[in-house]
C-alpha positions as CSV (number, residue, x, y, z in Angstrom):
1,M,58.9,78.6,57.6
2,L,56.9,79.4,60.7
3,T,55.4,76.0,60.8
4,H,58.8,74.4,60.7
5,S,60.0,76.6,63.6
6,L,57.0,75.8,65.7
7,A,57.3,72.1,64.9
8,A,61.0,72.2,65.9
9,V,60.3,74.0,69.1
10,W,57.3,71.6,69.9
11,H,59.7,68.5,69.3
12,A,62.3,70.0,71.5
13,M,59.9,70.7,74.2
14,T,58.5,67.2,74.1
15,V,62.0,65.7,74.2
16,I,62.9,67.9,77.2
17,A,59.6,67.0,79.0
18,S,60.1,63.3,78.5
19,C,63.4,63.5,80.2
20,V,62.2,65.4,83.4
21,P,62.9,63.1,86.2
22,G,60.0,62.4,88.5
23,P,59.9,60.3,91.7
24,G,62.0,57.3,91.2
25,V,62.7,58.1,87.5
26,T,66.1,58.8,86.1
27,C,67.1,60.1,82.8
28,T,70.4,58.4,82.4
29,P,70.7,56.2,79.3
30,N,71.0,52.4,79.7
31,Q,74.8,52.0,79.0
32,S,74.5,48.2,78.8
33,A,71.9,48.3,76.1
34,D,73.6,50.9,74.0
35,H,77.1,49.9,72.8
36,L,77.4,52.6,70.1
37,S,76.6,56.0,71.7
38,K,79.3,55.9,74.4
39,P,82.2,55.3,72.0
40,V,80.8,57.9,69.6
41,L,80.4,60.5,72.3
42,D,83.9,59.9,73.6
43,T,85.9,59.6,70.4
44,I,84.0,61.9,68.0
45,A,81.5,64.3,69.7
46,G,83.6,65.2,72.7
47,P,86.8,66.3,70.9
48,L,84.7,68.0,68.2
49,L,82.7,70.1,70.7
50,T,85.8,70.9,72.6
51,S,87.7,72.1,69.6
52,A,84.7,74.2,68.5
53,Q,84.7,75.9,71.9
54,F,88.2,77.2,71.0
55,L,87.9,77.7,67.2
56,I,84.6,79.7,67.1
57,P,85.9,82.5,69.4
58,A,89.2,82.5,67.6
59,A,87.4,83.0,64.3
60,V,85.3,85.7,65.8
61,A,88.4,87.5,67.1
62,L,90.2,87.2,63.8
63,S,87.3,88.7,61.8
64,G,87.0,91.5,64.4
65,I,90.7,92.3,64.1
66,H,90.4,92.3,60.4
67,R,87.4,94.7,60.5
68,M,89.3,96.9,63.0
69,M,92.4,97.1,60.7
70,E,90.2,98.1,57.9
71,H,88.7,100.9,60.0
72,R,85.2,99.5,59.7
73,E,84.8,98.7,63.5
74,S,85.9,100.4,66.7
75,G,87.5,98.7,69.8
76,G,84.2,98.9,71.7
77,S,82.2,97.1,69.0
78,F,85.1,94.5,68.7
79,L,84.7,93.8,72.5
80,I,80.9,93.6,72.3
81,D,81.1,91.1,69.4
82,M,83.7,88.9,71.3
83,I,81.5,89.0,74.4
84,T,78.3,88.2,72.6
85,K,79.3,86.0,69.7
86,G,82.4,84.3,71.1
87,G,81.0,84.0,74.7
88,G,77.6,83.0,73.5
89,A,79.1,80.2,71.3
90,V,81.1,78.9,74.2
91,L,78.1,78.8,76.5
92,I,75.8,77.2,73.9
93,L,78.5,74.5,73.2
94,A,79.0,73.9,77.0
95,L,75.2,73.4,77.2
96,I,75.2,71.0,74.3
97,K,78.1,69.1,76.0
98,T,76.2,69.0,79.3
99,I,72.9,67.7,77.7
100,A,74.7,65.1,75.6
101,G,76.7,63.9,78.7
102,V,80.1,64.5,77.0
103,G,82.7,65.0,79.6
């Protein structure tokens, strides 16, 4: 399991390092050579990521309200869950949208 994690981190770092712009080098994809990625990003990935930005915090809120109503959680821990889980999900999805170039 550790080897898989290290391999995944190594692969991610090499992908990121290969897209670091140097002098005179840009990291934008060649839109004229790639006829599939732009429509897929616009019609599938964009709406899916945008809806996930709203649905994940809503699911966290509903589960937190359910736990509060069963007296298994206090209001403070509900607030912490909303900030960490819901806010973290929104930030991670915004990062993914920015890296993928989805508007």
